[in-house]
N, C-alpha and C positions, 0 to 999 in steps of 0.2 A: 571494511565496508559493510560486512554483515552485521556487526555489532552496532554501528552508529547509524547505518542507513537501511538496514534490512535487505541488502543487496548482495547476492553471491557473486564473488569476483570471477571474471572470465579472462580478462586480458588488460594490459596497460600499454600505452603508446602503440595502439593498434593502427596499422597502416590502412588507409582507404584506397591504396593503389595509385598508379601513376596518373590516372585521369583526374581524380579528385585531389590528389596530392596533399593529403593531410594525415594527421595522426590523432586518433581519439585518445584522450587522457586515460579513461578507464571504461571498460565495457562490463556489464553485469546483467544479472537476472534477478528480479525482485521476488518477494515471497509468493506472489500470485502468478508468476511466470511471465511478467511483462519485461521486455527488453529495456535496459537502462543504459544511457550514456551519461557519464559524469565528467564534467569539465571543471578544472580548478584554476583559479587565479589568485595571486598573492594579495593584490590590492583591489582597487576599483577599476574595472575594465568594461567599457561600454560595448565591446565587441564579443563578450563571452556568450551572450544569448544568441546572436546571429551565427556565431561559429557553431554553437551547439545545435541550432536548427539545421544548419548545413549538413552536419554529421547525421542528424536524425533523418533527413531526407535520403542520405546515402544508405542508411540502415534499412529503410523501407524498400529500397531498390535492390538490396542484397540479403534478402531473407534466408535464402538457401545457405549462403556463406555463414550467416550468424547461427543458424540451426546446426550447421556442421561444427562450429566452434563449441556450442553448448553440448553437443553429443560427445565431443572429444573430452571436454572438461568435467561435465556433470552427468553424462550418461544418456542413453536412448530415451528413457522415460521423460526426463526433463526437456529434451529436444522436441518430443512429440506434444508437449503441453505448453509451448510458447504462446503467449496471449498477444497476438499481433494487433488487436483492436486497441491496446492501451500502452504503446511505447512511451517511455518517460525520458525526460532530460532533467538532470540535477546539476545546477550550477553552484559551485561552492567558491566563495570569494571573501576577501577581507571586508567588503561592503558593497552595497548597491545603492543606486539613486532612486528617487521616486519615479523617474522616467523609466527605469528598468522595470519596476513593479507594475507600472501601467502597461508597458510594452508586452509583457507576458500574457496579460489578460486579453490582448488583441489576437492571440494565436489560438488555433484549435488543436493544441497539443497539450500533453501533460507536462508541465514545467514547474520545478521547484527551485526557488532562489534561496540559498542557504548561506548565512553569514557565519564565519568562524571567528572564534576569539581564543587567544592564548592566555593562559593564566600561569605565570611563572614558566618554568622550563619543562613541566611534565603534565600539565592539564590543558585540555582542549574542550571548548564548548561550541555547540552548533545551535543556531537559531534560525528558524524559518522566517524569511522576510516576506515572501509571497509564494502562494501555491495555487496553481490552476490546473484543472483536470480537463482532459479532452478524450475523444475516442468513443466508439459506439457503446461500450459496456461500462463506461465510467460515468457516475452521476455526481453532481454537486449537492450541496446541502439543499434540502427541501423534500418534502414527502413525495415519494414516487410510488409506483406500484410495489406491492409487498413481494418479498422473496417467496412468499407462500402462494402467490397467485398462479404460478406454474402448476401447482398441484391442487388448485382450488376444487377440482371436481371430486377429489377424494378426501379433502380435509374439511373440517367443520368451519363455519363462518367465524366462530370464536377464535380459532387458531390463525385464520387469515388476519383478523383484526389485531390479534396479539402481535403477530409478526410485523404488521404495519406500525404498531406503537413502538416496538423495539427499534425498528429502522429509524423512526423519527427521533427517538431519544439519542441514538448513537450519532446520527448526523448533526444533532443539535448540541453536542458537547463543546464545540468551539469552532473558531475560524480555521479554515484550512483542512477540514475533514472531507475526504472523498470516499466514494463507495465504488468498489471494483467488483463486477459480477463475473463469477465463474459458475459452471454447471452445478457444482456440488456445494457451493457456499457463496456468500457475499462477504467481501473483506472491507473493513472500515479502516482507513489509514490516514496518518499524517505523513511523515516521511516513511514510517514503517506501519505495518498492521498493528492495530491495538485491539481489534475485535473481529471475529468471524461468525456470521449468523448462518446456520444451516437450515435447509427446508424443514418445515415442521414434520414431526412424527404424528402419530394418531392423537396424542394427548399432550405433547410438550414440544418446546423449542429448545435447541441446544445452541449456546453461545460460547465460543472459546476466547479467552482473554489472555493478554500478556501480563499476567500477575503470577508471582511465585506462590504456588499452593502452600508452601511452608509458612508464608506470612498470613495465611487465612485460617480462621477457625472453620474447618470444613463441616458442613451440615448435610447428613445423608438425605438424598432426594433433592438437594438444591445445588450443592457445589461438590466437585470431585476432582481429585488430582489425576490428570491423564498424561503426565510426563512419562515418556517411554511407551505410551499406548498409541496405536495408529488411529487417526481420525481425520476428517476433512478440515481444511483450514489450518490456522496456526494458533499457538497458545497452549499453555500447560494447565490452565484452569478451566474446567467445564462448568458452565452454569446452566441449570435446567429450569426452564420457565413454563409454568402451566396456567398462571392467572395474572391479571394486571397487578395484583399485590406482589407477586414474585418480581415483576419488573421494578417496582418500587424498592424492594429489598436489594436488588442488584445494582442500584444506582451508584453506591459508593465504590463497588468493584469496577463498574464501567469507568468512572472518573479516575480511579487509580491506574487503570490500564492506559487510558488516554494520556494521563500526565507522564507516563513512562515512555510513550512512543516518540 
């Protein structure tokens, strides 16, 4: 789950108790701390979305139980950082109909419809059919307030504008991109995070990408290998942005990270 979906595994066939009388296929926590329900179907099943929404409603009514599970499996720190404003439902099936894709857009929840494909006996491919974001701290494509605005009183107008430009570029990389807001970073994701934008420092912005630093010709003052180093957000490649020219230089790295997500 973590490799393909960016979701840390918590439990499978999780019982919702005698009142709800169901079993959640998989429970997890994504890279940004959002609770995730994953439902699997072998073929096309019109009921998978409604079933998942039923379990999502159960989850929101049993937050303490979920946090207890997170604490047991991932520790106290992870349990204290659960992002309840953006719970997610991921439905994985052999296929979906156009009615399914339309239906998810009518709900105010974060829902991903993912089609799987088998290639021979040992290869699996996942393709996002539809992706809809909901919740207080999740935004869809379209330029919103900059992540820098929270610190606008101490940052220069140039840094605020630069953060807005980066935000627009990352959201515009393709369909199905969503932005998840946390206090210390904004995450840009498809199924998984592909970029994390941190609030600006005095003279630069830091963006972390899911690009292997070994595949990049690192440039001092522009790109840095932070694998094994603590930092906010996710990704092993740090990109330092100081000017609009730097944003242009980083475009290929942004696209490479997006393609890998």
